[in-house]
C-alpha positions in Angstrom: 133.6 113.9 88.2 133.6 110.2 88.7 130.1 110.2 90.0 128.9 112.1 87.0 130.6 109.6 84.7 128.9 106.7 86.5 125.5 108.4 86.2 126.0 108.8 82.4 127.0 105.2 82.1 123.8 104.1 83.9 121.7 106.4 81.7 123.4 105.0 78.6 122.9 101.5 79.8 119.2 102.1 80.4 118.8 103.7 77.0 120.3 100.6 75.5 118.0 98.3 77.5 114.8 100.1 76.8 115.4 101.7 73.4 117.8 99.3 71.6 118.4 99.5 67.9 119.4 95.8 67.9 118.8 92.8 70.2 120.6 89.5 70.5 118.6 86.7 72.2 121.2 84.3 73.5 119.4 81.0 73.8 116.7 81.7 71.1 114.8 78.5 70.6 112.8 76.8 67.8 110.7 74.9 70.4 107.3 76.5 71.2 106.8 77.0 74.9 110.4 77.6 75.7 111.4 81.0 77.0 113.9 81.5 74.2 111.0 80.9 71.7 108.5 83.2 73.5 110.8 86.2 73.7 111.6 86.1 69.9 107.9 85.5 69.3 106.9 88.6 71.4 109.4 90.8 69.7 108.0 89.9 66.3 104.3 90.0 67.3 104.8 93.4 68.9 106.5 94.7 65.7 109.8 95.6 67.3 111.3 98.4 65.3 115.0 97.3 65.5 117.0 94.3 64.4 116.6 90.9 66.0 119.6 88.5 66.2 118.6 85.0 67.5 121.7 83.2 68.9 121.5 79.4 68.7 124.5 77.2 67.6 122.1 74.4 66.6 119.7 76.4 64.4 120.1 78.2 61.1 116.9 80.3 61.7 114.4 81.0 64.5 111.0 82.2 63.6 112.3 82.6 60.0 115.0 85.0 61.2 118.6 84.0 60.5 120.3 82.6 63.6 123.9 82.9 64.7 126.1 80.3 66.5 127.4 83.0 68.9 127.2 86.6 69.7 130.6 87.1 68.2 129.3 85.9 64.9 126.7 88.6 64.6 127.8 90.9 61.8 126.4 94.2 63.1 126.6 96.0 66.5 124.3 94.8 69.3 122.8 97.3 71.9 121.0 94.8 74.1 121.8 91.2 74.9 119.0 88.9 76.4 120.4 85.8 78.1 118.0 82.8 78.4 120.5 79.9 78.3 120.7 77.3 81.1 122.6 78.5 84.2 125.8 76.5 83.4 126.2 78.6 80.2 125.0 82.0 81.5 128.4 83.4 82.6 130.1 82.5 79.3 127.2 84.1 77.4 127.6 87.3 79.4 131.3 87.3 78.8 130.7 86.9 75.1 128.2 89.8 75.1 130.8 92.0 76.8 133.5 91.1 74.3 131.0 92.0 71.5 130.6 95.5 73.0 127.0 95.0 74.1 125.9 98.0 76.3 122.7 96.6 77.9 122.1 93.1 79.3 118.9 91.4 80.5 119.5 88.1 82.2 116.4 86.0 82.3 118.3 82.9 83.5 117.7 81.9 87.2 120.0 80.1 89.6 121.9 83.0 91.1 121.7 84.7 94.5 118.1 83.7 95.1 119.2 80.0 95.6 122.0 80.9 98.0 125.3 79.0 98.2 127.0 78.7 94.9 124.4 81.0 93.4 125.7 84.0 95.4 129.3 83.4 94.1 127.9 83.0 90.5 126.1 86.3 90.7 129.2 88.1 92.0 131.1 86.8 88.9 128.2 88.0 86.7 128.4 91.5 88.2 132.2 91.5 87.7 131.8 90.6 84.0 129.4 93.5 83.6 131.6 96.0 85.4 134.7 94.9 83.4 132.9 95.4 80.1 130.9 98.4 81.0 127.5 96.7 80.6 124.4 97.7 82.5 122.3 94.7 83.6 118.7 94.0 84.5 118.3 90.8 86.5 119.3 88.0 86.7 116.3 85.8 87.5 113.8 88.2 85.8 111.1 88.1 83.0 112.3 90.9 80.8 111.5 94.5 79.8 109.1 96.4 77.6 108.8 99.8 75.8 105.7 100.5 73.8 106.9 103.8 72.3 106.0 103.7 68.6 109.6 104.0 67.4 110.6 101.1 69.7 107.6 98.7 70.2 109.7 96.2 72.2 108.2 93.4 74.2 111.3 91.5 75.3 109.5 89.3 77.9 108.0 85.8 77.9 104.6 87.1 79.1 101.7 85.6 77.0 99.7 88.9 77.0 100.9 91.6 74.7 100.7 95.0 76.4 98.5 97.9 75.5 100.2 101.2 74.8 99.6 103.8 77.6 101.1 106.1 80.1 101.7 103.8 83.0 105.1 102.3 83.7 105.6 99.3 86.0 108.6 98.1 88.0 108.2 94.6 89.6 110.5 92.5 91.7 108.6 89.4 90.9 108.6 88.0 87.4 105.8 85.6 87.9 103.6 88.3 89.4 104.6 90.5 86.4 102.9 88.1 84.0 99.7 88.2 86.0 99.8 92.0 86.3 100.2 92.5 82.6 97.2 90.2 82.0 95.0 91.9 84.6 96.0 95.4 83.3 94.9 94.5 79.8 91.5 93.3 81.0 91.0 96.7 82.6 92.1 98.6 79.5 95.2 100.0 81.2 98.2 100.5 78.8 101.9 100.7 79.6 104.7 103.0 78.5 107.4 100.8 80.0 107.7 97.6 82.1 110.7 96.1 83.9 111.0 92.9 85.9 114.0 93.6 88.1 114.7 90.0 89.4 117.7 90.0 91.8 118.5 93.7 91.2 122.2 92.8 90.8 122.8 96.1 89.0 119.8 98.0 87.9 117.7 98.7 91.0 114.3 100.1 91.8 116.0 103.4 92.6 117.7 103.6 89.2 114.4 103.1 87.3 112.5 105.5 89.6 115.0 108.2 88.8 115.1 107.5 85.1 111.3 107.1 84.6 110.7 110.2 86.8 112.1 112.1 83.8 110.5 110.0 81.2 107.9 112.0 79.2 106.0 108.8 78.2 105.4 107.8 81.8 102.6 109.7 83.6 102.0 107.3 86.4 104.6 105.0 88.0 103.6 101.6 89.6 105.9 99.3 91.6 105.7 95.9 93.3 108.4 96.1 96.0 109.8 93.3 98.1 112.8 95.3 99.4 114.1 98.8 98.9 117.8 97.9 98.6 119.0 101.4 99.7 116.1 103.0 101.6 117.8 106.4 102.0 118.4 106.7 98.3 114.8 105.7 97.7 113.6 108.5 100.0 115.7 111.1 98.3 114.7 110.0 94.7 111.0 109.4 95.5 110.6 112.8 97.2 111.7 114.3 93.9 109.7 112.1 91.5 106.4 112.3 93.4 106.4 116.1 93.0 106.1 115.5 89.3 104.0 112.3 88.9 102.2 109.8 91.1 104.1 106.8 92.3 101.9 103.9 93.5 103.4 100.9 95.2 102.6 97.5 96.7 105.1 96.4 99.4 105.0 92.8 100.3 106.4 91.3 103.5 104.0 93.0 105.9 104.1 90.0 108.3 107.1 88.4 109.8 106.5 85.2 107.9 106.0 87.2 104.7 109.3 89.1 105.3 111.1 85.7 105.7 109.6 84.5 102.4 110.7 87.7 100.7 114.3 87.2 101.9 114.3 83.6 100.6 112.8 84.7 97.3 115.2 87.4 96.4 118.1 86.7 98.7 117.7 90.2 100.3 116.2 91.4 103.6 113.1 93.5 103.4 113.2 95.2 106.8 110.3 96.0 109.0 107.0 97.0 107.6 106.7 99.9 110.0 109.9 101.4 108.6 108.5 100.9 105.1 105.4 102.7 106.1 107.5 105.6 107.3 109.2 105.7 103.9 105.9 105.9 102.0 104.5 108.6 104.3 107.5 110.8 103.9 107.9 110.5 100.2 104.3 110.8 99.0 104.4 107.3 97.5 100.8 106.0 97.6 100.7 102.5 99.2 98.2 100.0 97.8 97.2 97.0 99.9 97.0 94.6 97.0 97.7 94.1 93.3 94.0 94.7 92.7 94.1 98.0 94.6 97.3 99.0 92.7 95.4 98.9 89.4 92.3 100.4 91.0 94.4 103.4 91.8 96.2 103.3 88.4 92.9 103.4 86.5 91.8 106.5 88.5 95.1 108.4 88.1 95.5 107.6 84.4 92.0 108.6 83.4 90.9 111.4 85.6 92.2 114.8 86.8 93.2 115.3 90.4 90.5 116.7 92.8 91.0 120.2 94.2 89.6 119.0 97.6 88.1 116.1 99.5 84.4 117.0 99.2 82.6 114.2 97.4 79.0 113.8 96.1 77.6 110.3 95.5 74.8 109.8 92.9 73.1 106.4 92.9 69.9 104.6 91.9 70.2 102.3 95.1 70.6 103.3 98.7 72.6 100.4 100.0 75.6 100.7 97.7 75.6 104.5 98.2 75.8 104.1 102.0 78.7 101.6 101.7 80.5 104.1 99.5 79.9 107.0 101.9 81.2 104.9 104.8 84.4 104.1 102.9 84.9 107.7 101.9 84.5 108.9 105.5 86.8 106.1 106.8 89.5 107.4 104.4 89.2 111.0 105.6 87.0 112.5 102.9 83.8 114.6 103.3 80.3 113.9 102.0 78.9 117.3 102.6 75.3 118.6 102.3 74.6 120.0 98.8 74.3 123.7 98.2 70.6 124.7 98.9 70.3 126.0 95.3 71.6 122.6 94.0 69.1 120.7 96.0 66.2 123.0 95.2 66.9 122.7 91.5 66.9 118.9 91.7 63.6 118.8 93.4 61.9 120.3 90.3 62.5 117.2 88.3 63.6 114.3 90.6 61.2 111.3 91.2 59.0 111.7 94.3 60.7 108.7 95.9 64.2 110.2 95.4 66.4 111.4 98.2 68.0 114.7 97.2 70.5 114.8 100.1 74.1 113.7 99.6 74.3 110.8 98.8 71.7 111.4 96.1 69.5 108.3 95.7 67.3 108.4 92.6 65.9 105.0 93.3 65.2 102.5 90.5 62.4 104.9 89.4 64.9 107.4 88.1 65.4 107.5 84.3 68.6 107.8 82.4 67.9 111.5 81.9 67.3 111.9 85.7 70.7 110.3 86.3 72.4 112.6 83.8 70.8 115.7 85.4 71.7 114.6 88.9 75.3 114.1 88.1 75.5 117.4 86.2 73.9 119.2 89.2 76.3 117.9 91.9 79.3 118.5 89.6 78.1 122.1 89.1 77.9 122.6 92.9 80.8 124.8 94.1 80.9 122.9 97.3 81.7 119.6 95.6 85.2 118.6 94.3 84.5 115.1 92.9 81.7 112.6 92.3 81.2 108.9 92.4 78.4 107.6 90.2 76.8 104.3 91.4 74.5 102.3 89.2 72.8 99.0 89.7 71.6 98.2 86.2 68.0 96.9 86.1 67.2 94.4 83.4 65.1 96.8 81.4 67.8 99.5 80.9 70.7 99.4 78.5 73.7 99.9 80.8 75.9 101.2 77.9 73.4 104.1 77.6 73.8 105.0 81.3 77.6 104.7 81.0 77.4 107.1 78.0 75.4 109.6 80.1 78.0 109.4 82.9 81.1 110.1 80.7 79.4 112.7 78.6 78.3 114.6 81.7 81.7 114.2 83.4 83.5 115.8 80.4 82.2 119.2 80.9 83.2 119.9 84.5 86.9 119.2 85.0 86.2 117.4 88.3 87.1 113.7 88.8 84.2 111.3 88.3 84.6 107.6 89.3 81.9 105.0 88.6 80.6 101.8 90.2 78.4 99.6 88.0 77.5 97.1 90.7 78.1 93.5 89.6 79.5 94.4 86.2 82.9 93.0 85.3 85.6 94.4 83.0 84.0 92.8 79.9 80.5 94.2 80.5 79.2 96.9 78.0 79.0 99.5 80.7 82.6 99.1 81.8 84.0 99.1 78.3 81.9 102.3 77.5 83.2 104.1 80.6 86.9 103.2 80.5 87.2 103.7 76.8 85.9 107.3 77.3 88.1 108.1 80.3 85.9 107.3 83.3 87.3 104.5 85.7 84.7 101.9 86.6 84.8 99.5 89.6 83.1 96.3 90.6 82.2 97.5 94.1 81.6 101.0 95.6 84.3 100.7 98.2 86.9 100.3 95.5 85.8 103.5 93.8 85.9 105.3 97.2 89.4 104.1 98.1 90.7 105.1 94.7 89.3 108.6 94.9 90.8 108.9 98.5 94.2 108.0 97.0 93.8 110.8 94.5 92.9 113.3 97.3 95.9 112.2 99.4 98.2 112.8 96.5 96.7 116.2 95.7 97.2 117.2 99.3 100.7 115.9 99.2 101.5 118.2 96.2 100.1 121.1 98.2 102.4 120.3 101.2 105.6 122.3 101.6 108.6 120.0 101.1 110.3 121.4 104.1 114.0 121.4 104.8 116.4 119.3 107.0 117.6 121.8 109.6 120.9 121.2 111.5 120.9 122.3 115.1 123.8 123.3 117.4 124.7 120.2 119.4 127.6 118.5 121.1 128.0 115.2 119.3 131.4 114.4 120.9 129.9 114.7 124.4 127.0 112.4 123.3 129.4 109.9 121.8 131.6 109.9 125.0 128.6 109.0 127.1 127.7 106.0 124.8 131.3 104.9 124.4 131.9 105.1 128.2 128.9 102.8 128.9 130.1 100.3 126.3 133.6 100.3 127.6 132.2 99.5 131.1 130.4 96.5 129.5 126.9 97.9 129.9 124.2 97.4 127.4 122.2 100.5 128.4 122.7 104.0 129.8 121.6 104.8 133.3 118.8 107.3 133.7 121.1 110.3 134.2 123.3 109.4 131.3 120.3 109.1 129.1 119.1 112.5 130.0 122.6 113.9 129.5 122.7 112.3 126.0 119.5 114.1 124.8 120.7 117.3 126.5 123.8 117.2 124.2 121.3 117.7 121.3 119.2 120.4 123.0 116.3 118.2 123.8 114.9 119.6 127.1 114.9 117.1 129.9 114.2 117.6 133.7 117.0 118.3 136.2 118.1 114.9 137.6 120.5 113.5 140.1 121.3 109.8 140.6 121.7 109.0 144.3 122.9 105.9 146.3 120.8 106.5 149.4 118.3 108.8 151.2 121.0 111.1 152.4 122.3 111.8 148.9 118.7 112.1 147.8 118.0 114.9 150.3 121.1 116.8 149.1 120.0 116.3 145.5 116.5 117.5 146.2 117.8 120.8 147.6 120.0 121.3 144.4 117.2 120.4 142.0 114.6 122.4 143.9 111.3 121.3 145.4 108.8 119.9 144.5 110.6 116.8 143.3 109.9 113.3 142.0 111.8 110.2 143.3 112.2 107.1 141.3 113.8 103.8 142.2 116.2 102.6 139.5 117.5 99.1 138.6 117.4 96.4 136.0 114.1 95.1 137.3 112.4 98.5 137.2 111.8 99.2 133.5 108.1 99.8 134.1 108.3 101.9 137.3 104.6 102.8 137.5 103.5 99.1 137.6 106.0 98.4 140.4 104.9 101.5 142.3 108.5 102.7 142.1 107.7 106.4 141.6 106.6 109.1 144.1 105.4 112.5 142.7 105.2 116.0 144.0 107.4 115.7 147.2 107.5 119.3 148.6 109.9 119.2 151.6 112.7 117.0 153.1 110.7 115.3 155.8 108.2 114.1 153.3 111.1 113.0 151.0 112.7 110.8 153.7 109.3 109.3 154.6 108.3 108.5 151.0 111.7 106.9 150.2 111.3 104.6 153.2 107.8 103.6 152.0 109.0 103.1 148.5 111.9 100.8 149.6 109.4 98.8 151.7 107.0 98.3 148.7 109.9 97.1 146.5 111.2 94.8 149.3 107.7 93.1 149.4 108.1 92.5 145.7 111.6 91.0 146.1 113.2 94.0 144.3 116.3 95.6 145.6 116.7 99.0 143.9 120.2 100.0 142.7 119.7 103.6 143.4 117.3 106.6 143.6 116.7 109.2 140.9 115.7 112.6 142.1 114.1 114.9 139.5 112.4 118.2 139.3 108.6 117.7 139.2 107.5 118.8 135.7 103.8 119.1 135.0 102.0 119.0 131.7 98.5 118.5 130.5 99.5 116.0 127.8 102.1 113.2 127.7 103.7 112.2 124.4 106.2 109.6 123.4 109.3 109.8 121.1 111.3 106.7 120.3 113.9 105.2 117.9 114.6 101.6 117.0 117.3 100.4 114.6 116.0 98.3 111.7 118.4 95.8 110.1 117.8 97.3 106.7 116.6 100.9 107.1 118.8 101.8 110.1 117.2 104.1 112.7 113.6 105.0 112.4 111.5 107.1 114.6 108.2 106.7 116.4 105.9 109.4 117.9 102.7 109.0 119.7 100.5 109.7 122.8 102.7 108.8 125.7 102.7 107.9 129.4 101.3 104.6 130.6 98.9 104.3 127.6 101.4 104.1 124.8 101.5 100.3 124.5 97.7 100.0 124.7 96.5 102.8 122.4 99.2 102.1 119.8 98.4 105.6 118.3 101.7 106.2 116.7 103.3 107.6 113.6 106.7 106.9 112.0 109.6 108.7 110.3 112.8 107.8 108.7 115.7 110.3 109.4 116.8 112.7 108.2 113.5 114.5 108.8 112.5 117.8 107.3 110.7 120.3 109.5 107.5 119.3 107.6 108.1 115.6 108.2 108.4 116.3 112.0 105.1 118.2 112.0 103.4 115.5 109.9 104.5 112.8 112.4 102.8 114.8 115.2 99.7 115.8 113.3 99.0 112.3 111.9 98.3 110.5 115.1 94.6 110.0 115.8 94.7 111.8 119.1 96.4 115.0 117.7 93.3 117.0 118.5 94.1 116.6 122.2 97.4 118.4 121.6 95.5 121.2 119.8 93.2 121.6 122.9 89.7 120.3 123.3 86.7 121.7 125.2 88.4 125.0 126.0 91.7 123.5 127.0 94.8 125.6 125.9 96.8 124.1 123.0 100.1 122.3 123.6 103.4 123.6 122.3 103.3 121.7 119.0 106.1 123.8 117.4 108.5 123.0 120.2 107.6 119.3 120.0 108.3 119.3 116.3 111.7 120.9 116.9 112.4 118.1 119.5 111.6 115.5 116.8 114.0 117.2 114.4 116.8 117.3 117.1 116.1 113.7 117.9 116.4 112.8 114.2 119.8 114.5 114.1 120.9 112.7 117.3 120.1 109.1 116.1 122.0 109.8 112.8 125.1 111.2 114.4 125.7 109.1 117.5 126.9 105.6 116.9 126.2 102.5 119.0 122.6 103.1 120.0 120.0 100.4 119.4 116.9 101.9 120.9 115.8 105.1 122.6 112.5 105.7 124.4 111.6 109.2 125.7 108.4 108.5 127.7 106.8 110.5 128.9 107.5 113.9 127.4 105.2 116.5 129.0 103.8 118.8 126.3 103.4 122.2 128.0 101.1 125.0 126.9 101.9 126.8 123.6 105.0 129.0 124.1 106.3 127.0 127.1 107.9 124.0 125.3 108.1 120.5 126.8 110.0 118.4 129.3 111.4 114.9 128.7 110.9 113.2 132.1 112.2 109.7 131.4 114.7 108.3 128.9 115.7 104.7 128.2 118.7 104.1 125.9 119.8 100.6 124.8 123.1 100.2 123.1 124.0 98.0 120.2 125.5 94.7 121.4 128.3 94.3 118.8 129.7 97.8 118.4 128.5 100.7 116.2 126.5 99.8 113.1 128.6 99.6 109.9 
């Protein structure tokens, strides 16, 4: 019951913030250029439909609207309070808003957690004020909020560019970047439904807005500039739900170590590793853009065109070079540029210029007329083997580019397939761009941008077709696993020995090889008889993490005499390297055609996240890996396996039998359960895991488990 009440309170608070009937601007100014002046100005210029209450004890009016000396002096109720006063007055202003009964609060004022020190304590006091009075707060240290709905028409920001009305909603964790984004969006003709600059996210978070705007009928596409997720697990849960209903496109900064440090200093919060962030995006269907420019390239495509039914693309151009660049980018992003249907090609030959190339990409050459261009685009869109088209045009001087643009959008309208356009060298203020975008066809400056945007649409369409899957819970022995970890920690060790590590994964049903840890050759001989020949012998010790490089492994030993001889040779090799092994590990000799790797590392923000890839001695060199954030669904586990570049090797190539991918996927799911349930583990590497033939499972041959240095994670 308590959680439901809290949810209603957040919903009511967001309603007051984005659809207020009245707004008090605490710190409204008569001085042009000040934030308190700009916010009142923007509310008036955008024709805000509610009541504006400027609060300024030194003014009788602001922008011709009667001003009040305090929030308490306002005669009517106030839904939203916007605080822009200097930092030394901000807490008192928030307290006054609370006493007035204000429901929503937007704190523009900076000087809180982002500056550290006293700012952290100041922000905690601000949060306490909001909780005590039941106010919901955006900010502090933000640039404001917008809602373009006709019955609201609120621009409560200090951005100089008034927004266009549209179906895109944007969440940004950078106020300054928000100003630039709004300006760029208007130049592209992209309109907004809602906008929010989150600032320090002291109360209202990315997750709160994602949940709320996922249900917002005005929002068709959701954009986000993200510096940190706050609560990644909540983000995964909410984003999985929202992306099934509308596309979510995000830019995540802090890819590099230096960028991550700058993010932390900017917002006062850690961003976590970029690899973990990538895992979050892949699992949730959130489309990651690599830049703000690409964010709006994608937004233009999603807001103007239908989703493609497949990834087969036709390119129509009047110049070969740009068409080839476009094709290269399409193929690099996993799309097809197939041959046209013979009937399509034959029909085009009847009217195409002699110089034209009728193969896909279609190159009409500069000799092609506007009518040729129209007919070519109509022909490829009518082809049953084509799901989408990109029209490329290099406008010669003698042709009116607006006429060509008109031919493109008129032709595109009749087919229901997405069409994207590249008018090479033409910017957002050129006649061709304006003609296209105003009639629902996105246009790009370069062909690669069009190709990447279409690829994003295909990825999202495929995501919608993907079964969501379920998180399965397997029979396991978590108490046994925890005893193994706790015992090693009690002994003052920072890692499990090889046998303990294999016992740990066995507690969760992950199939390892039979293993015995021995002190000397005599114990090894007994162990080999128990395990059963053939066996593998490995020297173990703190200096033997990479055993193959140290020649500390002997394979396929078939009888006791060979065992004793090989152990003597192994010890001699290590002695020459100055290594004294701490023991010998005797294991059954498992064989598999393919070796894979499964690992976990604990991120400071995201907690445990998983890595899967081609294994053995090549894992660090090929770096062909995929990532996942537990808990994983069965579909997540399969996606991790299928998304590595070398997955075809597991399917079987050149007549080889396929590996047991289903068993590997179950191992990934069990591993996901293990890392969530067993505390005190910092890293796990299972490498190699032999992938056996389909129906025969797998064997984890080697396991390395590092323990957290300071106790279980909180």
